[in-house]
Biotite code that builds the C-alpha atoms (Angstrom):
import biotite.structure as struc

atoms = struc.array([
    struc.Atom([-57.061, -10.547, -28.000], chain_id="A", res_id=1, res_name="MET", atom_name="CA", element="C"),
    struc.Atom([-55.693, -13.237, -25.849], chain_id="A", res_id=2, res_name="HIS", atom_name="CA", element="C"),
    struc.Atom([-53.752, -12.382, -22.793], chain_id="A", res_id=3, res_name="SER", atom_name="CA", element="C"),
    struc.Atom([-50.532, -14.277, -22.416], chain_id="A", res_id=4, res_name="ILE", atom_name="CA", element="C"),
    struc.Atom([-49.876, -15.617, -18.991], chain_id="A", res_id=5, res_name="ARG", atom_name="CA", element="C"),
    struc.Atom([-46.622, -16.871, -17.711], chain_id="A", res_id=6, res_name="SER", atom_name="CA", element="C"),
    struc.Atom([-46.774, -20.077, -15.768], chain_id="A", res_id=7, res_name="THR", atom_name="CA", element="C"),
    struc.Atom([-43.308, -19.542, -14.350], chain_id="A", res_id=8, res_name="HIS", atom_name="CA", element="C"),
    struc.Atom([-42.951, -17.857, -11.017], chain_id="A", res_id=9, res_name="ILE", atom_name="CA", element="C"),
    struc.Atom([-40.242, -15.236, -10.841], chain_id="A", res_id=10, res_name="ALA", atom_name="CA", element="C"),
    struc.Atom([-37.617, -16.308, -8.383], chain_id="A", res_id=11, res_name="THR", atom_name="CA", element="C"),
    struc.Atom([-34.392, -14.789, -7.234], chain_id="A", res_id=12, res_name="ARG", atom_name="CA", element="C"),
    struc.Atom([-31.486, -17.093, -6.733], chain_id="A", res_id=13, res_name="ARG", atom_name="CA", element="C"),
    struc.Atom([-30.122, -16.622, -3.247], chain_id="A", res_id=14, res_name="ILE", atom_name="CA", element="C"),
    struc.Atom([-26.488, -17.427, -2.641], chain_id="A", res_id=15, res_name="VAL", atom_name="CA", element="C"),
    struc.Atom([-25.957, -19.256, 0.656], chain_id="A", res_id=16, res_name="PRO", atom_name="CA", element="C"),
    struc.Atom([-23.982, -17.259, 3.204], chain_id="A", res_id=17, res_name="SER", atom_name="CA", element="C"),
    struc.Atom([-21.197, -19.853, 3.320], chain_id="A", res_id=18, res_name="HIS", atom_name="CA", element="C"),
    struc.Atom([-20.707, -19.530, -0.463], chain_id="A", res_id=19, res_name="ALA", atom_name="CA", element="C"),
    struc.Atom([-20.242, -15.744, -0.426], chain_id="A", res_id=20, res_name="ARG", atom_name="CA", element="C"),
    struc.Atom([-16.711, -14.486, -0.730], chain_id="A", res_id=21, res_name="THR", atom_name="CA", element="C"),
    struc.Atom([-15.293, -12.578, 2.189], chain_id="A", res_id=22, res_name="ALA", atom_name="CA", element="C"),
    struc.Atom([-13.983, -9.061, 1.822], chain_id="A", res_id=23, res_name="ALA", atom_name="CA", element="C"),
    struc.Atom([-10.604, -9.169, 0.145], chain_id="A", res_id=24, res_name="GLN", atom_name="CA", element="C"),
    struc.Atom([-7.929, -6.936, 1.652], chain_id="A", res_id=25, res_name="PRO", atom_name="CA", element="C"),
    struc.Atom([-6.315, -4.503, -0.762], chain_id="A", res_id=26, res_name="HIS", atom_name="CA", element="C"),
    struc.Atom([-3.598, -1.904, -0.533], chain_id="A", res_id=27, res_name="CYS", atom_name="CA", element="C"),
    struc.Atom([-4.100, 1.574, -1.991], chain_id="A", res_id=28, res_name="VAL", atom_name="CA", element="C"),
    struc.Atom([-0.844, 3.286, -2.953], chain_id="A", res_id=29, res_name="MET", atom_name="CA", element="C"),
    struc.Atom([-0.695, 7.001, -3.753], chain_id="A", res_id=30, res_name="GLN", atom_name="CA", element="C"),
    struc.Atom([2.131, 8.317, -5.881], chain_id="A", res_id=31, res_name="LEU", atom_name="CA", element="C"),
    struc.Atom([3.024, 11.253, -8.088], chain_id="A", res_id=32, res_name="THR", atom_name="CA", element="C"),
    struc.Atom([4.765, 10.662, -11.410], chain_id="A", res_id=33, res_name="VAL", atom_name="CA", element="C"),
    struc.Atom([5.628, 12.589, -14.552], chain_id="A", res_id=34, res_name="ASP", atom_name="CA", element="C"),
    struc.Atom([2.511, 12.656, -16.756], chain_id="A", res_id=35, res_name="ALA", atom_name="CA", element="C"),
    struc.Atom([4.481, 11.300, -19.723], chain_id="A", res_id=36, res_name="ALA", atom_name="CA", element="C"),
    struc.Atom([5.144, 8.044, -17.852], chain_id="A", res_id=37, res_name="THR", atom_name="CA", element="C"),
    struc.Atom([1.523, 7.071, -17.097], chain_id="A", res_id=38, res_name="ILE", atom_name="CA", element="C"),
    struc.Atom([1.252, 4.534, -19.923], chain_id="A", res_id=39, res_name="THR", atom_name="CA", element="C"),
    struc.Atom([4.581, 2.928, -19.045], chain_id="A", res_id=40, res_name="ALA", atom_name="CA", element="C"),
    struc.Atom([3.560, 2.783, -15.368], chain_id="A", res_id=41, res_name="LEU", atom_name="CA", element="C"),
    struc.Atom([0.246, 1.102, -16.179], chain_id="A", res_id=42, res_name="ARG", atom_name="CA", element="C"),
    struc.Atom([1.927, -1.450, -18.436], chain_id="A", res_id=43, res_name="GLN", atom_name="CA", element="C"),
    struc.Atom([4.594, -2.281, -15.822], chain_id="A", res_id=44, res_name="MET", atom_name="CA", element="C"),
    struc.Atom([2.078, -2.689, -13.010], chain_id="A", res_id=45, res_name="VAL", atom_name="CA", element="C"),
    struc.Atom([-0.301, -4.778, -15.131], chain_id="A", res_id=46, res_name="MET", atom_name="CA", element="C"),
    struc.Atom([2.568, -7.013, -16.277], chain_id="A", res_id=47, res_name="ARG", atom_name="CA", element="C"),
    struc.Atom([3.682, -7.563, -12.672], chain_id="A", res_id=48, res_name="LEU", atom_name="CA", element="C"),
    struc.Atom([0.298, -7.755, -10.900], chain_id="A", res_id=49, res_name="CYS", atom_name="CA", element="C"),
    struc.Atom([-2.139, -9.009, -13.514], chain_id="A", res_id=50, res_name="GLY", atom_name="CA", element="C"),
    struc.Atom([-5.477, -9.556, -11.823], chain_id="A", res_id=51, res_name="GLU", atom_name="CA", element="C"),
    struc.Atom([-4.054, -8.578, -8.422], chain_id="A", res_id=52, res_name="ALA", atom_name="CA", element="C"),
    struc.Atom([-4.600, -4.957, -9.467], chain_id="A", res_id=53, res_name="MET", atom_name="CA", element="C"),
    struc.Atom([-8.115, -3.855, -8.592], chain_id="A", res_id=54, res_name="GLU", atom_name="CA", element="C"),
    struc.Atom([-7.979, -0.369, -10.143], chain_id="A", res_id=55, res_name="PHE", atom_name="CA", element="C"),
    struc.Atom([-5.702, 2.495, -11.155], chain_id="A", res_id=56, res_name="MET", atom_name="CA", element="C"),
    struc.Atom([-6.953, 6.074, -10.870], chain_id="A", res_id=57, res_name="ARG", atom_name="CA", element="C"),
    struc.Atom([-5.088, 8.988, -12.454], chain_id="A", res_id=58, res_name="VAL", atom_name="CA", element="C"),
    struc.Atom([-5.607, 12.729, -11.896], chain_id="A", res_id=59, res_name="ALA", atom_name="CA", element="C"),
    struc.Atom([-3.522, 15.455, -13.497], chain_id="A", res_id=60, res_name="MET", atom_name="CA", element="C"),
    struc.Atom([-1.944, 17.980, -11.120], chain_id="A", res_id=61, res_name="CYS", atom_name="CA", element="C"),
    struc.Atom([-2.844, 21.566, -11.917], chain_id="A", res_id=62, res_name="ALA", atom_name="CA", element="C"),
    struc.Atom([-0.147, 23.729, -13.566], chain_id="A", res_id=63, res_name="ASP", atom_name="CA", element="C"),
    struc.Atom([2.457, 20.939, -13.591], chain_id="A", res_id=64, res_name="THR", atom_name="CA", element="C"),
    struc.Atom([3.435, 18.075, -15.839], chain_id="A", res_id=65, res_name="ARG", atom_name="CA", element="C"),
    struc.Atom([2.798, 15.588, -13.055], chain_id="A", res_id=66, res_name="LYS", atom_name="CA", element="C"),
    struc.Atom([-0.035, 13.190, -12.353], chain_id="A", res_id=67, res_name="ALA", atom_name="CA", element="C"),
    struc.Atom([-1.366, 11.717, -9.108], chain_id="A", res_id=68, res_name="ARG", atom_name="CA", element="C"),
    struc.Atom([-1.889, 7.977, -9.273], chain_id="A", res_id=69, res_name="VAL", atom_name="CA", element="C"),
    struc.Atom([-3.816, 5.697, -6.928], chain_id="A", res_id=70, res_name="TRP", atom_name="CA", element="C"),
    struc.Atom([-3.078, 1.990, -7.327], chain_id="A", res_id=71, res_name="LEU", atom_name="CA", element="C"),
    struc.Atom([-5.311, -0.551, -5.620], chain_id="A", res_id=72, res_name="CYS", atom_name="CA", element="C"),
    struc.Atom([-3.465, -3.883, -5.466], chain_id="A", res_id=73, res_name="ILE", atom_name="CA", element="C"),
    struc.Atom([-3.305, -6.930, -3.239], chain_id="A", res_id=74, res_name="SER", atom_name="CA", element="C"),
    struc.Atom([-1.088, -6.422, -0.152], chain_id="A", res_id=75, res_name="PRO", atom_name="CA", element="C"),
    struc.Atom([1.254, -9.200, -1.265], chain_id="A", res_id=76, res_name="ALA", atom_name="CA", element="C"),
    struc.Atom([2.109, -7.200, -4.390], chain_id="A", res_id=77, res_name="MET", atom_name="CA", element="C"),
    struc.Atom([2.783, -3.878, -2.602], chain_id="A", res_id=78, res_name="ALA", atom_name="CA", element="C"),
    struc.Atom([6.519, -4.396, -2.033], chain_id="A", res_id=79, res_name="ALA", atom_name="CA", element="C"),
    struc.Atom([7.279, -5.765, -5.537], chain_id="A", res_id=80, res_name="PRO", atom_name="CA", element="C"),
    struc.Atom([5.309, -2.915, -7.154], chain_id="A", res_id=81, res_name="VAL", atom_name="CA", element="C"),
    struc.Atom([7.121, -0.286, -5.082], chain_id="A", res_id=82, res_name="MET", atom_name="CA", element="C"),
    struc.Atom([10.460, -1.850, -5.977], chain_id="A", res_id=83, res_name="ASP", atom_name="CA", element="C"),
    struc.Atom([9.573, -1.938, -9.681], chain_id="A", res_id=84, res_name="LEU", atom_name="CA", element="C"),
    struc.Atom([8.433, 1.692, -9.697], chain_id="A", res_id=85, res_name="ILE", atom_name="CA", element="C"),
    struc.Atom([11.503, 2.901, -7.807], chain_id="A", res_id=86, res_name="LEU", atom_name="CA", element="C"),
    struc.Atom([13.818, 1.112, -10.250], chain_id="A", res_id=87, res_name="ARG", atom_name="CA", element="C"),
    struc.Atom([11.932, 2.136, -13.394], chain_id="A", res_id=88, res_name="SER", atom_name="CA", element="C"),
    struc.Atom([10.745, 5.641, -12.473], chain_id="A", res_id=89, res_name="LEU", atom_name="CA", element="C"),
    struc.Atom([13.272, 7.102, -10.010], chain_id="A", res_id=90, res_name="PRO", atom_name="CA", element="C"),
    struc.Atom([11.518, 10.503, -10.048], chain_id="A", res_id=91, res_name="ALA", atom_name="CA", element="C"),
    struc.Atom([8.291, 8.966, -8.706], chain_id="A", res_id=92, res_name="ALA", atom_name="CA", element="C"),
    struc.Atom([7.175, 10.350, -5.360], chain_id="A", res_id=93, res_name="GLU", atom_name="CA", element="C"),
    struc.Atom([5.385, 7.917, -3.055], chain_id="A", res_id=94, res_name="PHE", atom_name="CA", element="C"),
    struc.Atom([2.649, 9.159, -0.779], chain_id="A", res_id=95, res_name="GLY", atom_name="CA", element="C"),
    struc.Atom([0.311, 7.265, 1.491], chain_id="A", res_id=96, res_name="ARG", atom_name="CA", element="C"),
    struc.Atom([0.021, 3.467, 1.418], chain_id="A", res_id=97, res_name="VAL", atom_name="CA", element="C"),
    struc.Atom([-3.192, 2.283, 3.052], chain_id="A", res_id=98, res_name="LYS", atom_name="CA", element="C"),
    struc.Atom([-4.609, -1.209, 3.631], chain_id="A", res_id=99, res_name="ASN", atom_name="CA", element="C"),
    struc.Atom([-8.373, -1.633, 3.323], chain_id="A", res_id=100, res_name="GLN", atom_name="CA", element="C"),
    struc.Atom([-11.018, -4.265, 2.661], chain_id="A", res_id=101, res_name="SER", atom_name="CA", element="C"),
    struc.Atom([-13.011, -4.198, -0.571], chain_id="A", res_id=102, res_name="ILE", atom_name="CA", element="C"),
    struc.Atom([-16.083, -6.352, -1.154], chain_id="A", res_id=103, res_name="GLN", atom_name="CA", element="C"),
])
């Protein structure tokens, strides 16, 4: 049996520090909506924000027909998203809006 040897040295490509992207600020919005409107909410926010939405987390509230939603979007989109939700889903209840940096 012949042993196979690799003549290539394993290297890791290191990204120069000036080429790394800085932490991007994002805004996390908490709101409570009727559970039946989750799909419509997601579609509206995605249509408005596109790639400015980092994530959307949904958790059902116990013993109610409501859902808690956390939207992580760019700070520039916070006001337009709030306006859209208030016009489209008047029963939505807004909670905390927090700015943070995400890497």
